[in-house]
C-alpha positions as CSV (number, residue, x, y, z in Angstrom):
1,M,110.2,53.4,-72.1
2,N,112.7,52.3,-74.7
3,E,116.2,53.0,-73.5
4,M,119.4,52.8,-75.5
5,I,122.5,51.3,-74.0
6,S,125.8,52.7,-75.0
7,S,128.1,49.9,-76.2
8,A,131.1,51.8,-75.0
9,T,130.0,52.3,-71.4
10,G,127.1,49.9,-70.9
11,K,125.1,52.8,-69.4
12,V,121.7,53.9,-70.4
13,A,122.0,56.6,-73.1
14,G,119.8,59.6,-73.2
15,R,118.3,59.2,-69.7
16,K,117.3,62.4,-67.8
17,G,118.4,63.3,-64.4
18,T,120.9,65.1,-62.3
19,R,124.6,64.3,-62.9
20,R,127.5,65.1,-60.6
21,V,130.2,66.9,-62.5
22,L,133.7,67.9,-61.7
23,Y,134.9,70.6,-64.2
24,V,138.6,71.2,-64.2
25,D,140.2,74.2,-65.9
26,D,142.9,76.7,-65.0
27,L,140.8,79.6,-66.4
28,R,138.3,80.8,-63.8
29,E,136.0,82.3,-66.5
30,L,135.6,78.9,-68.2
31,R,134.9,77.2,-64.9
32,E,132.2,79.8,-64.1
33,V,130.6,79.4,-67.6
34,A,130.5,75.6,-67.2
35,R,129.2,75.9,-63.6
36,I,126.3,78.2,-64.7
37,A,125.5,76.3,-67.8
38,L,125.4,72.9,-66.2
39,S,123.7,73.9,-63.0
40,K,121.0,75.6,-65.0
41,A,120.5,72.2,-66.7
42,G,119.9,70.7,-63.3
43,H,123.3,69.1,-62.7
44,K,125.4,69.4,-59.5
45,I,128.8,70.8,-60.5
46,D,132.0,71.4,-58.6
47,T,135.1,73.0,-60.2
48,A,138.8,72.8,-59.7
49,P,141.6,75.0,-61.0
50,D,144.0,72.2,-61.8
51,G,144.5,68.4,-61.8
52,T,146.0,68.4,-58.3
53,D,142.9,69.9,-56.7
54,A,140.6,67.7,-58.8
55,L,142.5,64.6,-57.7
56,A,142.3,65.6,-54.1
57,M,138.5,66.1,-54.4
58,I,138.0,62.7,-55.9
59,I,140.2,60.9,-53.5
60,A,138.4,62.6,-50.6
61,N,135.0,61.4,-51.9
62,P,135.5,58.6,-54.6
63,G,131.9,58.3,-55.5
64,A,131.1,62.0,-55.7
65,Y,131.2,62.5,-59.5
66,D,129.6,60.8,-62.5
67,I,131.9,62.6,-64.9
68,V,135.2,64.6,-64.8
69,I,135.6,67.1,-67.6
70,S,139.2,68.5,-67.7
71,D,141.2,70.9,-69.7
72,H,144.4,69.5,-71.2
73,H,146.7,72.5,-70.7
74,M,147.0,73.4,-67.0
75,G,149.9,74.2,-64.7
76,V,150.7,72.0,-61.7
77,M,149.0,68.9,-63.1
78,N,147.7,68.8,-66.7
79,G,144.8,66.8,-68.0
80,L,146.9,63.8,-69.1
81,E,148.6,63.5,-65.7
82,L,145.2,63.8,-64.1
83,V,143.8,61.0,-66.2
84,I,146.8,58.7,-65.4
85,K,146.2,59.3,-61.7
86,L,142.4,58.7,-62.1
87,R,143.1,55.4,-63.8
88,E,145.6,54.4,-61.0
89,I,142.9,54.9,-58.4
90,Q,140.3,53.2,-60.6
91,Y,137.9,56.2,-60.9
92,P,134.7,54.6,-62.2
93,G,133.1,57.6,-63.9
94,M,133.3,59.0,-67.3
95,I,136.3,61.2,-68.3
96,A,136.2,63.9,-71.0
97,I,139.0,66.2,-72.0
98,V,138.6,69.7,-73.6
99,S,141.5,71.5,-75.2
100,S,142.2,74.4,-77.6
101,E,145.0,72.4,-79.1
102,M,146.2,68.9,-78.9
103,N,148.6,66.9,-81.0
104,L,147.8,63.4,-82.4
105,D,150.2,61.7,-80.0
106,V,148.6,63.2,-76.9
107,A,145.1,62.5,-78.3
108,D,146.1,58.8,-78.9
109,E,147.4,58.6,-75.3
110,Y,144.1,59.9,-74.0
111,R,142.3,57.2,-76.0
112,R,144.7,54.5,-74.8
113,L,143.8,55.6,-71.3
114,G,140.1,55.1,-72.0
115,V,139.0,58.7,-72.1
116,E,135.5,58.6,-73.5
117,R,135.5,62.1,-75.2
118,L,137.9,64.6,-76.5
119,L,136.4,68.0,-77.3
120,Y,138.1,71.0,-78.8
121,K,137.6,74.5,-77.4
122,P,135.5,76.5,-77.7
123,V,132.9,74.0,-76.6
124,E,129.3,74.9,-77.3
125,I,127.1,74.9,-74.2
126,S,124.7,72.5,-75.9
127,K,127.6,70.0,-76.6
128,L,128.7,70.3,-73.0
129,R,125.2,69.6,-71.7
130,A,124.9,66.6,-74.1
131,L,128.2,65.3,-73.0
132,V,127.2,65.3,-69.3
133,L,124.0,63.4,-70.1
134,E,126.1,60.6,-71.6
135,S,127.7,60.0,-68.2
């Protein structure tokens, strides 16, 4: 089989299989849509309502997730604060941020922190599934 390696991550691109996903969003409905869409695609998905809960889940089990997909705008701990904490604990998985609005300075800060993908809401289910397969 001919596999393509992503130059950004060094991981095999386009491979099939189950991914372990943590989807973080303060909107319950969006967490549920992501949970249903990704679990139907065969992935294991957990959700968290904010960055604080997500960070606690990752600290409790550091190898539990291949990818963290987080909203930017959340109460308690927003996406940027979560990414900073994930970098501090050297989370090894892929990180993606979704947002309905984000200014250029914040987007640049995410890129500086090594966030692999920035997606703008509404995110199509097909794009969400494709993103997870990149992890």
